[in-house]
Phi, psi and omega in degrees: 000137181259156179283146174293157181297145183286147177273353182254147168287163178304323180291319180293323176298317179294318177296321180293318179298318178295324180292319176296316179296321176298316178298319178298321184291329191245001181217085183245120172282125180248135178228115181281125182279350179267313183247359175074009179290146173234145177201166177250133180224166179267351176217152172297120183229166172290160180297127180285348180272308185248349178086000182295146173261009177273071186238129174274136182241121181230128179297126183297336181297347181281350182260139178291153181281345185272000000 
């Protein structure tokens, strides 16, 4: 099976990919599985409340804005 043709030019696709990578770097939803605290950080970090490293990291761009 072949992929459908892209709606982006190669330059547009590269710009889109860079924008997603930038959003990933600066908007990470962190959820501590130990104390249930949630926060947004620019890098995956340990929980600032309890210090646990049992933290789920989800890129915020994956959530709708509404």
